MIKOL-962592 format. One record per residue (C-alpha): residue number from 0; residue in one letter; y, z, x. Coordinates in Angstrom, 2 decimals, decimal comma, m for minus. Layout:
N
site num:NUM&residu:A&c2:Y&c3:Z&c1:X $
...
//
This chain:
136
site num:0&residu:M&c2:10,93&c3:6,58&c1:m20,17 $
site num:1&residu:S&c2:10,91&c3:10,16&c1:m19,85 $
site num:2&residu:L&c2:10,82&c3:11,56&c1:m16,33 $
site num:3&residu:F&c2:7,97&c3:13,22&c1:m17,16 $
site num:4&residu:K&c2:6,19&c3:10,09&c1:m18,63 $
site num:5&residu:I&c2:6,30&c3:9,12&c1:m14,57 $
site num:6&residu:F&c2:3,88&c3:11,42&c1:m13,40 $
site num:7&residu:D&c2:1,23&c3:10,06&c1:m15,96 $
site num:8&residu:L&c2:1,81&c3:6,70&c1:m14,52 $
site num:9&residu:S&c2:1,73&c3:7,29&c1:m10,83 $
site num:10&residu:G&c2:m1,29&c3:9,49&c1:m11,57 $
site num:11&residu:S&c2:m2,93&c3:6,68&c1:m13,20 $
site num:12&residu:A&c2:m2,40&c3:4,51&c1:m10,33 $
site num:13&residu:L&c2:m3,38&c3:7,21&c1:m8,14 $
site num:14&residu:S&c2:m6,42&c3:7,52&c1:m9,73 $
site num:15&residu:A&c2:m7,48&c3:3,93&c1:m9,73 $
site num:16&residu:Q&c2:m6,53&c3:3,67&c1:m5,77 $
site num:17&residu:S&c2:m8,57&c3:6,59&c1:m5,03 $
site num:18&residu:V&c2:m11,30&c3:4,46&c1:m6,77 $
site num:19&residu:R&c2:m10,55&c3:1,41&c1:m4,89 $
site num:20&residu:L&c2:m10,34&c3:3,48&c1:m1,34 $
site num:21&residu:N&c2:m14,15&c3:4,96&c1:m2,23 $
site num:22&residu:T&c2:m15,82&c3:1,54&c1:m2,89 $
site num:23&residu:V&c2:m14,06&c3:m0,14&c1:0,29 $
site num:24&residu:A&c2:m15,22&c3:3,07&c1:2,16 $
site num:25&residu:S&c2:m18,69&c3:2,44&c1:0,54 $
site num:26&residu:N&c2:m18,61&c3:m1,39&c1:1,61 $
site num:27&residu:M&c2:m17,98&c3:m0,70&c1:5,00 $
site num:28&residu:A&c2:m20,74&c3:2,07&c1:5,61 $
site num:29&residu:N&c2:m22,65&c3:m0,30&c1:4,24 $
site num:30&residu:A&c2:m21,78&c3:m3,66&c1:5,77 $
site num:31&residu:D&c2:m24,53&c3:m3,92&c1:8,50 $
site num:32&residu:V&c2:m27,16&c3:m2,47&c1:6,51 $
site num:33&residu:A&c2:m30,74&c3:m4,21&c1:6,99 $
site num:34&residu:S&c2:m33,29&c3:m4,99&c1:4,26 $
site num:35&residu:S&c2:m36,45&c3:m6,58&c1:4,01 $
site num:36&residu:T&c2:m35,69&c3:m9,03&c1:1,20 $
site num:37&residu:P&c2:m32,58&c3:m10,63&c1:m0,21 $
site num:38&residu:E&c2:m33,01&c3:m8,06&c1:m3,60 $
site num:39&residu:G&c2:m32,72&c3:m5,01&c1:m1,31 $
site num:40&residu:A&c2:m29,90&c3:m6,05&c1:0,54 $
site num:41&residu:Y&c2:m26,69&c3:m4,20&c1:m0,29 $
site num:42&residu:R&c2:m23,92&c3:m5,87&c1:m2,06 $
site num:43&residu:A&c2:m20,50&c3:m5,15&c1:m1,97 $
site num:44&residu:R&c2:m18,35&c3:m2,80&c1:m4,88 $
site num:45&residu:Y&c2:m15,51&c3:m4,01&c1:m6,15 $
site num:46&residu:P&c2:m13,01&c3:m2,04&c1:m9,07 $
site num:47&residu:V&c2:m12,01&c3:m3,91&c1:m11,90 $
site num:48&residu:F&c2:m8,65&c3:m2,37&c1:m13,22 $
site num:49&residu:A&c2:m7,41&c3:m2,47&c1:m16,88 $
site num:50&residu:A&c2:m4,06&c3:m2,02&c1:m18,45 $
site num:51&residu:A&c2:m3,99&c3:1,28&c1:m19,83 $
site num:52&residu:L&c2:m1,46&c3:1,99&c1:m23,10 $
site num:53&residu:D&c2:m1,37&c3:4,96&c1:m24,84 $
site num:54&residu:A&c2:m0,05&c3:4,00&c1:m28,19 $
site num:55&residu:A&c2:0,18&c3:7,52&c1:m29,65 $
site num:56&residu:S&c2:3,41&c3:7,56&c1:m28,16 $
site num:57&residu:A&c2:6,30&c3:5,89&c1:m29,08 $
site num:58&residu:G&c2:7,33&c3:4,70&c1:m26,02 $
site num:59&residu:Q&c2:3,98&c3:3,41&c1:m25,36 $
site num:60&residu:T&c2:3,43&c3:4,78&c1:m22,22 $
site num:61&residu:A&c2:1,67&c3:2,30&c1:m19,75 $
site num:62&residu:G&c2:m0,89&c3:3,18&c1:m16,89 $
site num:63&residu:V&c2:m3,62&c3:1,86&c1:m15,27 $
site num:64&residu:R&c2:m7,44&c3:2,62&c1:m15,46 $
site num:65&residu:V&c2:m10,70&c3:2,11&c1:m13,74 $
site num:66&residu:A&c2:m12,48&c3:m0,41&c1:m16,30 $
site num:67&residu:G&c2:m15,82&c3:m0,73&c1:m14,54 $
site num:68&residu:I&c2:m17,20&c3:m1,43&c1:m10,56 $
site num:69&residu:V&c2:m18,78&c3:m4,55&c1:m10,22 $
site num:70&residu:E&c2:m20,94&c3:m5,83&c1:m7,62 $
site num:71&residu:S&c2:m20,40&c3:m8,89&c1:m5,72 $
site num:72&residu:P&c2:m22,42&c3:m12,23&c1:m6,71 $
site num:73&residu:A&c2:m22,06&c3:m13,29&c1:m2,72 $
site num:74&residu:A&c2:m25,96&c3:m13,75&c1:m1,64 $
site num:75&residu:P&c2:m26,78&c3:m11,66&c1:1,43 $
site num:76&residu:R&c2:m26,91&c3:m13,58&c1:4,73 $
site num:77&residu:A&c2:m30,43&c3:m14,18&c1:6,45 $
site num:78&residu:E&c2:m30,65&c3:m13,70&c1:10,27 $
site num:79&residu:Y&c2:m33,72&c3:m14,91&c1:12,26 $
site num:80&residu:M&c2:m35,08&c3:m11,41&c1:13,94 $
site num:81&residu:P&c2:m38,60&c3:m11,82&c1:14,45 $
site num:82&residu:G&c2:m38,84&c3:m8,52&c1:16,43 $
site num:83&residu:H&c2:m36,88&c3:m6,63&c1:14,07 $
site num:84&residu:P&c2:m38,98&c3:m3,76&c1:12,06 $
site num:85&residu:L&c2:m37,77&c3:m4,79&c1:8,78 $
site num:86&residu:A&c2:m37,98&c3:m8,69&c1:9,36 $
site num:87&residu:N&c2:m39,98&c3:m10,58&c1:6,77 $
site num:88&residu:E&c2:m43,13&c3:m13,06&c1:7,40 $
site num:89&residu:D&c2:m40,88&c3:m15,33&c1:8,31 $
site num:90&residu:G&c2:m39,03&c3:m13,36&c1:10,46 $
site num:91&residu:Y&c2:m35,61&c3:m12,96&c1:8,40 $
site num:92&residu:V&c2:m33,49&c3:m9,85&c1:8,14 $
site num:93&residu:F&c2:m31,08&c3:m10,01&c1:5,24 $
site num:94&residu:F&c2:m27,47&c3:m8,15&c1:5,71 $
site num:95&residu:P&c2:m24,82&c3:m7,65&c1:3,18 $
site num:96&residu:A&c2:m22,15&c3:m10,29&c1:2,69 $
site num:97&residu:V&c2:m19,45&c3:m7,67&c1:3,76 $
site num:98&residu:N&c2:m16,66&c3:m9,28&c1:5,88 $
site num:99&residu:V&c2:m15,12&c3:m6,20&c1:7,14 $
site num:100&residu:V&c2:m11,70&c3:m7,69&c1:7,97 $
site num:101&residu:E&c2:m11,18&c3:m8,18&c1:4,22 $
site num:102&residu:Q&c2:m12,50&c3:m5,00&c1:3,37 $
site num:103&residu:M&c2:m10,08&c3:m3,24&c1:6,01 $
site num:104&residu:T&c2:m7,00&c3:m5,44&c1:4,48 $
site num:105&residu:D&c2:m8,08&c3:m4,39&c1:0,95 $
site num:106&residu:M&c2:m8,12&c3:m0,46&c1:2,37 $
site num:107&residu:I&c2:m4,58&c3:m0,87&c1:4,06 $
site num:108&residu:S&c2:m3,60&c3:m2,22&c1:0,52 $
site num:109&residu:A&c2:m4,90&c3:0,52&c1:m1,18 $
site num:110&residu:S&c2:m3,54&c3:3,11&c1:0,94 $
site num:111&residu:R&c2:m0,12&c3:1,84&c1:0,94 $
site num:112&residu:S&c2:m0,14&c3:1,48&c1:m3,11 $
site num:113&residu:Y&c2:m1,56&c3:5,40&c1:m3,20 $
site num:114&residu:Q&c2:1,42&c3:6,34&c1:m0,65 $
site num:115&residu:G&c2:4,37&c3:4,32&c1:m2,58 $
site num:116&residu:N&c2:2,72&c3:6,52&c1:m5,85 $
site num:117&residu:A&c2:2,83&c3:9,52&c1:m4,09 $
site num:118&residu:E&c2:6,25&c3:9,08&c1:m3,06 $
site num:119&residu:I&c2:7,25&c3:7,98&c1:m6,73 $
site num:120&residu:M&c2:5,76&c3:11,36&c1:m7,92 $
site num:121&residu:N&c2:7,68&c3:13,28&c1:m5,13 $
site num:122&residu:T&c2:11,32&c3:11,68&c1:m6,09 $
site num:123&residu:V&c2:10,48&c3:12,67&c1:m9,76 $
site num:124&residu:K&c2:10,14&c3:16,02&c1:m8,76 $
site num:125&residu:Q&c2:13,14&c3:16,12&c1:m6,77 $
site num:126&residu:L&c2:15,45&c3:14,73&c1:m9,28 $
site num:127&residu:L&c2:13,75&c3:17,33&c1:m11,81 $
site num:128&residu:L&c2:14,62&c3:20,28&c1:m9,44 $
site num:129&residu:R&c2:17,79&c3:19,11&c1:m8,86 $
site num:130&residu:T&c2:18,76&c3:18,67&c1:m12,54 $
site num:131&residu:L&c2:17,29&c3:22,33&c1:m12,86 $
site num:132&residu:Q&c2:19,84&c3:23,31&c1:m10,23 $
site num:133&residu:L&c2:22,78&c3:21,68&c1:m12,41 $
site num:134&residu:G&c2:22,28&c3:24,41&c1:m14,59 $
site num:135&residu:R&c2:22,85&c3:26,88&c1:m12,71 $
//
């Protein structure tokens, strides 16, 4: 594999992890948003990754791409709060089924993956620069 193709591979991973970090941030920001109906409650979003192969090249450059973003099928949790301004006629307020601890774990994982791929790109850059210095 050419060293230049590593930039494409790591770049696609950086892009995918960036989307993952953004969805986690959105989930955490909306974790405590109340709604008067279960349908109106925020649903956690998760990116779906897929392998991306570049068939045009002979070496079949691999990578990752975001195939889409899906919403969680988990039902929102209902809390009995009759004095809340968003309470329905039965006194229930609906909150997203977002587990903040799981979201933090996912954020740490995405951040570490992002850092690892950035480090790969820096290492390859250093290797290319050293190769150019050999020609002097």
